[in-house]
PDB file of N, CA, C and O in Angstrom:
ATOM      1  N   MET A   1       0.840  -1.177   0.000  1.00  0.00           N
ATOM      2  CA  MET A   1       0.000   0.000   0.000  1.00  0.00           C
ATOM      3  C   MET A   1       0.891   1.247   0.000  1.00  0.00           C
ATOM      4  O   MET A   1       1.914   1.300   0.682  1.00  0.00           O
ATOM      5  N   LEU A   2       0.484   2.221  -0.762  1.00  0.00           N
ATOM      6  CA  LEU A   2       1.201   3.482  -0.877  1.00  0.00           C
ATOM      7  C   LEU A   2       0.390   4.569  -0.199  1.00  0.00           C
ATOM      8  O   LEU A   2      -0.800   4.728  -0.470  1.00  0.00           O
ATOM      9  N   ARG A   3       1.028   5.309   0.675  1.00  0.00           N
ATOM     10  CA  ARG A   3       0.320   6.378   1.380  1.00  0.00           C
ATOM     11  C   ARG A   3       0.319   7.622   0.498  1.00  0.00           C
ATOM     12  O   ARG A   3       1.366   8.046   0.007  1.00  0.00           O
ATOM     13  N   LEU A   4      -0.847   8.195   0.303  1.00  0.00           N
ATOM     14  CA  LEU A   4      -0.999   9.407  -0.492  1.00  0.00           C
ATOM     15  C   LEU A   4      -0.959  10.627   0.412  1.00  0.00           C
ATOM     16  O   LEU A   4      -0.969  10.502   1.636  1.00  0.00           O
ATOM     17  N   GLY A   5      -0.914  11.797  -0.190  1.00  0.00           N
ATOM     18  CA  GLY A   5      -0.747  13.042   0.544  1.00  0.00           C
ATOM     19  C   GLY A   5      -1.791  13.334   1.609  1.00  0.00           C
ATOM     20  O   GLY A   5      -1.460  13.902   2.649  1.00  0.00           O
ATOM     21  N   LEU A   6      -3.017  12.967   1.382  1.00  0.00           N
ATOM     22  CA  LEU A   6      -4.080  13.296   2.338  1.00  0.00           C
ATOM     23  C   LEU A   6      -4.296  12.207   3.375  1.00  0.00           C
ATOM     24  O   LEU A   6      -5.293  12.228   4.097  1.00  0.00           O
ATOM     25  N   GLY A   7      -3.369  11.250   3.460  1.00  0.00           N
ATOM     26  CA  GLY A   7      -3.479  10.206   4.459  1.00  0.00           C
ATOM     27  C   GLY A   7      -4.192   8.956   3.989  1.00  0.00           C
ATOM     28  O   GLY A   7      -4.281   7.980   4.733  1.00  0.00           O
ATOM     29  N   SER A   8      -4.700   8.967   2.772  1.00  0.00           N
ATOM     30  CA  SER A   8      -5.360   7.766   2.258  1.00  0.00           C
ATOM     31  C   SER A   8      -4.308   6.826   1.667  1.00  0.00           C
ATOM     32  O   SER A   8      -3.158   7.215   1.466  1.00  0.00           O
ATOM     33  N   PHE A   9      -4.711   5.605   1.396  1.00  0.00           N
ATOM     34  CA  PHE A   9      -3.799   4.603   0.871  1.00  0.00           C
ATOM     35  C   PHE A   9      -4.319   4.061  -0.449  1.00  0.00           C
ATOM     36  O   PHE A   9      -5.524   4.050  -0.703  1.00  0.00           O
ATOM     37  N   ARG A  10      -3.380   3.605  -1.298  1.00  0.00           N
ATOM     38  CA  ARG A  10      -3.738   3.019  -2.579  1.00  0.00           C
ATOM     39  C   ARG A  10      -2.855   1.802  -2.823  1.00  0.00           C
ATOM     40  O   ARG A  10      -1.661   1.831  -2.524  1.00  0.00           O
ATOM     41  N   LYS A  11      -3.427   0.744  -3.358  1.00  0.00           N
ATOM     42  CA  LYS A  11      -2.672  -0.466  -3.648  1.00  0.00           C
ATOM     43  C   LYS A  11      -1.805  -0.233  -4.890  1.00  0.00           C
ATOM     44  O   LYS A  11      -2.278   0.302  -5.892  1.00  0.00           O
ATOM     45  N   VAL A  12      -0.536  -0.639  -4.814  1.00  0.00           N
ATOM     46  CA  VAL A  12       0.390  -0.473  -5.918  1.00  0.00           C
ATOM     47  C   VAL A  12       0.968  -1.842  -6.273  1.00  0.00           C
ATOM     48  O   VAL A  12       1.381  -2.598  -5.393  1.00  0.00           O
ATOM     49  N   GLU A  13       0.995  -2.152  -7.564  1.00  0.00           N
ATOM     50  CA  GLU A  13       1.563  -3.422  -8.009  1.00  0.00           C
ATOM     51  C   GLU A  13       3.075  -3.298  -8.172  1.00  0.00           C
ATOM     52  O   GLU A  13       3.585  -2.236  -8.531  1.00  0.00           O
ATOM     53  N   ASN A  14       3.786  -4.393  -7.904  1.00  0.00           N
ATOM     54  CA  ASN A  14       5.222  -4.434  -8.124  1.00  0.00           C
ATOM     55  C   ASN A  14       5.492  -4.697  -9.594  1.00  0.00           C
ATOM     56  O   ASN A  14       4.802  -5.497 -10.227  1.00  0.00           O
ATOM     57  N   ILE A  15       6.488  -4.029 -10.130  1.00  0.00           N
ATOM     58  CA  ILE A  15       6.884  -4.226 -11.518  1.00  0.00           C
ATOM     59  C   ILE A  15       8.352  -4.631 -11.518  1.00  0.00           C
ATOM     60  O   ILE A  15       9.181  -3.965 -10.897  1.00  0.00           O
ATOM     61  N   HIS A  16       8.675  -5.711 -12.204  1.00  0.00           N
ATOM     62  CA  HIS A  16      10.045  -6.186 -12.296  1.00  0.00           C
ATOM     63  C   HIS A  16      10.633  -5.740 -13.631  1.00  0.00           C
ATOM     64  O   HIS A  16      10.083  -6.038 -14.691  1.00  0.00           O
ATOM     65  N   LEU A  17      11.754  -5.024 -13.572  1.00  0.00           N
ATOM     66  CA  LEU A  17      12.405  -4.515 -14.776  1.00  0.00           C
ATOM     67  C   LEU A  17      13.713  -5.241 -15.008  1.00  0.00           C
ATOM     68  O   LEU A  17      14.358  -5.695 -14.063  1.00  0.00           O
ATOM     69  N   SER A  18      14.100  -5.348 -16.266  1.00  0.00           N
ATOM     70  CA  SER A  18      15.395  -5.924 -16.590  1.00  0.00           C
ATOM     71  C   SER A  18      16.483  -4.915 -16.236  1.00  0.00           C
ATOM     72  O   SER A  18      16.205  -3.737 -16.013  1.00  0.00           O
ATOM     73  N   ARG A  19      17.713  -5.389 -16.188  1.00  0.00           N
ATOM     74  CA  ARG A  19      18.843  -4.511 -15.903  1.00  0.00           C
ATOM     75  C   ARG A  19      18.952  -3.416 -16.963  1.00  0.00           C
ATOM     76  O   ARG A  19      19.246  -2.263 -16.646  1.00  0.00           O
ATOM     77  N   MET A  20      18.712  -3.783 -18.224  1.00  0.00           N
ATOM     78  CA  MET A  20      18.795  -2.815 -19.317  1.00  0.00           C
ATOM     79  C   MET A  20      17.720  -1.739 -19.168  1.00  0.00           C
ATOM     80  O   MET A  20      17.987  -0.561 -19.405  1.00  0.00           O
ATOM     81  N   ALA A  21      16.509  -2.136 -18.777  1.00  0.00           N
ATOM     82  CA  ALA A  21      15.443  -1.154 -18.579  1.00  0.00           C
ATOM     83  C   ALA A  21      15.812  -0.188 -17.456  1.00  0.00           C
ATOM     84  O   ALA A  21      15.579   1.016 -17.567  1.00  0.00           O
ATOM     85  N   CYS A  22      16.385  -0.714 -16.379  1.00  0.00           N
ATOM     86  CA  CYS A  22      16.806   0.149 -15.264  1.00  0.00           C
ATOM     87  C   CYS A  22      17.897   1.113 -15.707  1.00  0.00           C
ATOM     88  O   CYS A  22      17.896   2.277 -15.307  1.00  0.00           O
ATOM     89  N   LEU A  23      18.826   0.637 -16.529  1.00  0.00           N
ATOM     90  CA  LEU A  23      19.904   1.490 -17.023  1.00  0.00           C
ATOM     91  C   LEU A  23      19.344   2.609 -17.891  1.00  0.00           C
ATOM     92  O   LEU A  23      19.771   3.757 -17.769  1.00  0.00           O
ATOM     93  N   ILE A  24      18.398   2.291 -18.759  1.00  0.00           N
ATOM     94  CA  ILE A  24      17.797   3.305 -19.625  1.00  0.00           C
ATOM     95  C   ILE A  24      17.059   4.345 -18.786  1.00  0.00           C
ATOM     96  O   ILE A  24      17.150   5.541 -19.063  1.00  0.00           O
ATOM     97  N   ILE A  25      16.338   3.904 -17.776  1.00  0.00           N
ATOM     98  CA  ILE A  25      15.634   4.846 -16.895  1.00  0.00           C
ATOM     99  C   ILE A  25      16.629   5.744 -16.172  1.00  0.00           C
ATOM    100  O   ILE A  25      16.422   6.955 -16.086  1.00  0.00           O
ATOM    101  N   ALA A  26      17.700   5.166 -15.654  1.00  0.00           N
ATOM    102  CA  ALA A  26      18.705   5.948 -14.925  1.00  0.00           C
ATOM    103  C   ALA A  26      19.406   6.942 -15.854  1.00  0.00           C
ATOM    104  O   ALA A  26      19.701   8.066 -15.447  1.00  0.00           O
ATOM    105  N   GLU A  27      19.672   6.539 -17.086  1.00  0.00           N
ATOM    106  CA  GLU A  27      20.347   7.429 -18.036  1.00  0.00           C
ATOM    107  C   GLU A  27      19.468   8.621 -18.403  1.00  0.00           C
ATOM    108  O   GLU A  27      19.982   9.693 -18.725  1.00  0.00           O
ATOM    109  N   ASN A  28      18.158   8.445 -18.358  1.00  0.00           N
ATOM    110  CA  ASN A  28      17.245   9.526 -18.736  1.00  0.00           C
ATOM    111  C   ASN A  28      16.724  10.311 -17.541  1.00  0.00           C
ATOM    112  O   ASN A  28      15.935  11.240 -17.710  1.00  0.00           O
ATOM    113  N   ALA A  29      17.150   9.952 -16.346  1.00  0.00           N
ATOM    114  CA  ALA A  29      16.694  10.653 -15.138  1.00  0.00           C
ATOM    115  C   ALA A  29      17.591  11.854 -14.849  1.00  0.00           C
ATOM    116  O   ALA A  29      18.615  12.041 -15.507  1.00  0.00           O
ATOM    117  N   ASP A  30      17.210  12.661 -13.874  1.00  0.00           N
ATOM    118  CA  ASP A  30      17.961  13.850 -13.475  1.00  0.00           C
ATOM    119  C   ASP A  30      19.275  13.433 -12.820  1.00  0.00           C
ATOM    120  O   ASP A  30      19.271  12.917 -11.703  1.00  0.00           O
ATOM    121  N   GLY A  31      20.391  13.650 -13.501  1.00  0.00           N
ATOM    122  CA  GLY A  31      21.709  13.244 -13.030  1.00  0.00           C
ATOM    123  C   GLY A  31      22.209  13.996 -11.815  1.00  0.00           C
ATOM    124  O   GLY A  31      23.233  13.621 -11.243  1.00  0.00           O
ATOM    125  N   LYS A  32      21.520  15.041 -11.406  1.00  0.00           N
ATOM    126  CA  LYS A  32      21.935  15.816 -10.232  1.00  0.00           C
ATOM    127  C   LYS A  32      21.528  15.140  -8.934  1.00  0.00           C
ATOM    128  O   LYS A  32      22.090  15.433  -7.879  1.00  0.00           O
ATOM    129  N   LYS A  33      20.555  14.238  -9.001  1.00  0.00           N
ATOM    130  CA  LYS A  33      20.063  13.572  -7.789  1.00  0.00           C
ATOM    131  C   LYS A  33      21.019  12.453  -7.382  1.00  0.00           C
ATOM    132  O   LYS A  33      21.467  11.683  -8.232  1.00  0.00           O
ATOM    133  N   PRO A  34      21.336  12.358  -6.087  1.00  0.00           N
ATOM    134  CA  PRO A  34      22.295  11.347  -5.633  1.00  0.00           C
ATOM    135  C   PRO A  34      21.829   9.915  -5.888  1.00  0.00           C
ATOM    136  O   PRO A  34      22.656   9.041  -6.148  1.00  0.00           O
ATOM    137  N   GLN A  35      20.523   9.658  -5.820  1.00  0.00           N
ATOM    138  CA  GLN A  35      20.016   8.303  -6.071  1.00  0.00           C
ATOM    139  C   GLN A  35      20.255   7.902  -7.522  1.00  0.00           C
ATOM    140  O   GLN A  35      20.567   6.745  -7.806  1.00  0.00           O
ATOM    141  N   VAL A  36      20.111   8.846  -8.434  1.00  0.00           N
ATOM    142  CA  VAL A  36      20.326   8.561  -9.858  1.00  0.00           C
ATOM    143  C   VAL A  36      21.804   8.313 -10.109  1.00  0.00           C
ATOM    144  O   VAL A  36      22.153   7.408 -10.867  1.00  0.00           O
ATOM    145  N   GLN A  37      22.678   9.093  -9.490  1.00  0.00           N
ATOM    146  CA  GLN A  37      24.116   8.892  -9.643  1.00  0.00           C
ATOM    147  C   GLN A  37      24.534   7.520  -9.143  1.00  0.00           C
ATOM    148  O   GLN A  37      25.333   6.838  -9.785  1.00  0.00           O
ATOM    149  N   MET A  38      23.990   7.107  -7.986  1.00  0.00           N
ATOM    150  CA  MET A  38      24.315   5.788  -7.437  1.00  0.00           C
ATOM    151  C   MET A  38      23.803   4.677  -8.358  1.00  0.00           C
ATOM    152  O   MET A  38      24.483   3.670  -8.559  1.00  0.00           O
ATOM    153  N   ALA A  39      22.618   4.860  -8.909  1.00  0.00           N
ATOM    154  CA  ALA A  39      22.047   3.848  -9.807  1.00  0.00           C
ATOM    155  C   ALA A  39      22.902   3.708 -11.063  1.00  0.00           C
ATOM    156  O   ALA A  39      23.151   2.593 -11.522  1.00  0.00           O
ATOM    157  N   LYS A  40      23.348   4.822 -11.617  1.00  0.00           N
ATOM    158  CA  LYS A  40      24.186   4.784 -12.825  1.00  0.00           C
ATOM    159  C   LYS A  40      25.494   4.054 -12.542  1.00  0.00           C
ATOM    160  O   LYS A  40      25.932   3.226 -13.342  1.00  0.00           O
ATOM    161  N   GLU A  41      26.112   4.356 -11.416  1.00  0.00           N
ATOM    162  CA  GLU A  41      27.375   3.689 -11.059  1.00  0.00           C
ATOM    163  C   GLU A  41      27.163   2.187 -10.898  1.00  0.00           C
ATOM    164  O   GLU A  41      27.956   1.385 -11.393  1.00  0.00           O
ATOM    165  N   TYR A  42      26.098   1.814 -10.211  1.00  0.00           N
ATOM    166  CA  TYR A  42      25.818   0.401  -9.975  1.00  0.00           C
ATOM    167  C   TYR A  42      25.533  -0.334 -11.281  1.00  0.00           C
ATOM    168  O   TYR A  42      26.049  -1.429 -11.504  1.00  0.00           O
ATOM    169  N   LEU A  43      24.724   0.255 -12.134  1.00  0.00           N
ATOM    170  CA  LEU A  43      24.315  -0.419 -13.362  1.00  0.00           C
ATOM    171  C   LEU A  43      25.414  -0.472 -14.415  1.00  0.00           C
ATOM    172  O   LEU A  43      25.348  -1.293 -15.330  1.00  0.00           O
ATOM    173  N   ARG A  44      26.415   0.382 -14.304  1.00  0.00           N
ATOM    174  CA  ARG A  44      27.519   0.374 -15.276  1.00  0.00           C
ATOM    175  C   ARG A  44      28.586  -0.669 -14.954  1.00  0.00           C
ATOM    176  O   ARG A  44      29.499  -0.890 -15.750  1.00  0.00           O
ATOM    177  N   GLN A  45      28.475  -1.307 -13.795  1.00  0.00           N
ATOM    178  CA  GLN A  45      29.441  -2.350 -13.441  1.00  0.00           C
ATOM    179  C   GLN A  45      29.283  -3.518 -14.399  1.00  0.00           C
ATOM    180  O   GLN A  45      28.183  -3.804 -14.871  1.00  0.00           O
ATOM    181  N   GLU A  46      30.387  -4.187 -14.682  1.00  0.00           N
ATOM    182  CA  GLU A  46      30.337  -5.334 -15.583  1.00  0.00           C
ATOM    183  C   GLU A  46      29.582  -6.488 -14.939  1.00  0.00           C
ATOM    184  O   GLU A  46      29.653  -6.702 -13.729  1.00  0.00           O
ATOM    185  N   ILE A  47      28.860  -7.223 -15.769  1.00  0.00           N
ATOM    186  CA  ILE A  47      28.113  -8.392 -15.321  1.00  0.00           C
ATOM    187  C   ILE A  47      28.817  -9.615 -15.884  1.00  0.00           C
ATOM    188  O   ILE A  47      29.182  -9.625 -17.060  1.00  0.00           O
ATOM    189  N   PRO A  48      29.016 -10.646 -15.072  1.00  0.00           N
ATOM    190  CA  PRO A  48      29.619 -11.870 -15.592  1.00  0.00           C
ATOM    191  C   PRO A  48      28.789 -12.440 -16.748  1.00  0.00           C
ATOM    192  O   PRO A  48      27.560 -12.440 -16.694  1.00  0.00           O
ATOM    193  N   ILE A  49      29.467 -12.924 -17.791  1.00  0.00           N
ATOM    194  CA  ILE A  49      28.807 -13.456 -18.985  1.00  0.00           C
ATOM    195  C   ILE A  49      27.807 -14.567 -18.644  1.00  0.00           C
ATOM    196  O   ILE A  49      26.695 -14.538 -19.171  1.00  0.00           O
ATOM    197  N   PRO A  50      28.146 -15.546 -17.789  1.00  0.00           N
ATOM    198  CA  PRO A  50      27.147 -16.582 -17.477  1.00  0.00           C
ATOM    199  C   PRO A  50      25.847 -16.013 -16.897  1.00  0.00           C
ATOM    200  O   PRO A  50      24.763 -16.525 -17.177  1.00  0.00           O
ATOM    201  N   GLU A  51      25.959 -14.963 -16.095  1.00  0.00           N
ATOM    202  CA  GLU A  51      24.754 -14.347 -15.533  1.00  0.00           C
ATOM    203  C   GLU A  51      23.901 -13.735 -16.634  1.00  0.00           C
ATOM    204  O   GLU A  51      22.677 -13.863 -16.616  1.00  0.00           O
ATOM    205  N   LEU A  52      24.542 -13.067 -17.597  1.00  0.00           N
ATOM    206  CA  LEU A  52      23.802 -12.489 -18.714  1.00  0.00           C
ATOM    207  C   LEU A  52      23.082 -13.565 -19.514  1.00  0.00           C
ATOM    208  O   LEU A  52      21.923 -13.396 -19.895  1.00  0.00           O
ATOM    209  N   ILE A  53      23.779 -14.677 -19.769  1.00  0.00           N
ATOM    210  CA  ILE A  53      23.184 -15.760 -20.550  1.00  0.00           C
ATOM    211  C   ILE A  53      21.999 -16.359 -19.805  1.00  0.00           C
ATOM    212  O   ILE A  53      20.942 -16.583 -20.395  1.00  0.00           O
ATOM    213  N   ASN A  54      22.171 -16.616 -18.518  1.00  0.00           N
ATOM    214  CA  ASN A  54      21.071 -17.186 -17.713  1.00  0.00           C
ATOM    215  C   ASN A  54      19.869 -16.258 -17.676  1.00  0.00           C
ATOM    216  O   ASN A  54      18.727 -16.706 -17.789  1.00  0.00           O
ATOM    217  N   ASN A  55      20.126 -14.961 -17.519  1.00  0.00           N
ATOM    218  CA  ASN A  55      19.029 -14.003 -17.480  1.00  0.00           C
ATOM    219  C   ASN A  55      18.317 -13.922 -18.821  1.00  0.00           C
ATOM    220  O   ASN A  55      17.094 -13.789 -18.871  1.00  0.00           O
ATOM    221  N   SER A  56      19.077 -14.001 -19.909  1.00  0.00           N
ATOM    222  CA  SER A  56      18.473 -13.939 -21.238  1.00  0.00           C
ATOM    223  C   SER A  56      17.618 -15.162 -21.502  1.00  0.00           C
ATOM    224  O   SER A  56      16.529 -15.054 -22.067  1.00  0.00           O
ATOM    225  N   LEU A  57      18.110 -16.332 -21.094  1.00  0.00           N
ATOM    226  CA  LEU A  57      17.372 -17.571 -21.342  1.00  0.00           C
ATOM    227  C   LEU A  57      16.111 -17.664 -20.504  1.00  0.00           C
ATOM    228  O   LEU A  57      15.112 -18.237 -20.941  1.00  0.00           O
ATOM    229  N   SER A  58      16.149 -17.103 -19.296  1.00  0.00           N
ATOM    230  CA  SER A  58      14.990 -17.209 -18.408  1.00  0.00           C
ATOM    231  C   SER A  58      14.022 -16.037 -18.582  1.00  0.00           C
ATOM    232  O   SER A  58      12.958 -16.014 -17.962  1.00  0.00           O
ATOM    233  N   SER A  59      14.380 -15.082 -19.409  1.00  0.00           N
ATOM    234  CA  SER A  59      13.539 -13.900 -19.596  1.00  0.00           C
ATOM    235  C   SER A  59      12.334 -14.242 -20.451  1.00  0.00           C
ATOM    236  O   SER A  59      12.427 -15.045 -21.380  1.00  0.00           O
ATOM    237  N   ASN A  60      11.207 -13.630 -20.134  1.00  0.00           N
ATOM    238  CA  ASN A  60      10.019 -13.811 -20.946  1.00  0.00           C
ATOM    239  C   ASN A  60       9.710 -12.550 -21.747  1.00  0.00           C
ATOM    240  O   ASN A  60       8.590 -12.354 -22.218  1.00  0.00           O
ATOM    241  N   ILE A  61      10.725 -11.700 -21.891  1.00  0.00           N
ATOM    242  CA  ILE A  61      10.561 -10.460 -22.644  1.00  0.00           C
ATOM    243  C   ILE A  61      10.794 -10.754 -24.121  1.00  0.00           C
ATOM    244  O   ILE A  61      11.751 -11.439 -24.482  1.00  0.00           O
ATOM    245  N   LEU A  62       9.925 -10.238 -24.963  1.00  0.00           N
ATOM    246  CA  LEU A  62      10.081 -10.465 -26.398  1.00  0.00           C
ATOM    247  C   LEU A  62      11.246  -9.650 -26.926  1.00  0.00           C
ATOM    248  O   LEU A  62      11.449  -8.525 -26.472  1.00  0.00           O
ATOM    249  N   PRO A  63      12.026 -10.175 -27.874  1.00  0.00           N
ATOM    250  CA  PRO A  63      13.150  -9.414 -28.437  1.00  0.00           C
ATOM    251  C   PRO A  63      12.685  -8.274 -29.305  1.00  0.00           C
ATOM    252  O   PRO A  63      13.508  -7.539 -29.852  1.00  0.00           O
TER     253      PRO A  63
END
């Protein structure tokens, strides 16, 4: 549940994004914010090749 400004609550669904989607969002966000800077640094780290292959094979995202 997400608390809104007037004290009411609203149900919010979780959305799972791929690493690439997160990187694209971070690249297009306001780079002055510390959270965006941390996200960019984290997402630019190299990923081991086996992890990439496993994630690609288990992904249900259309190419």
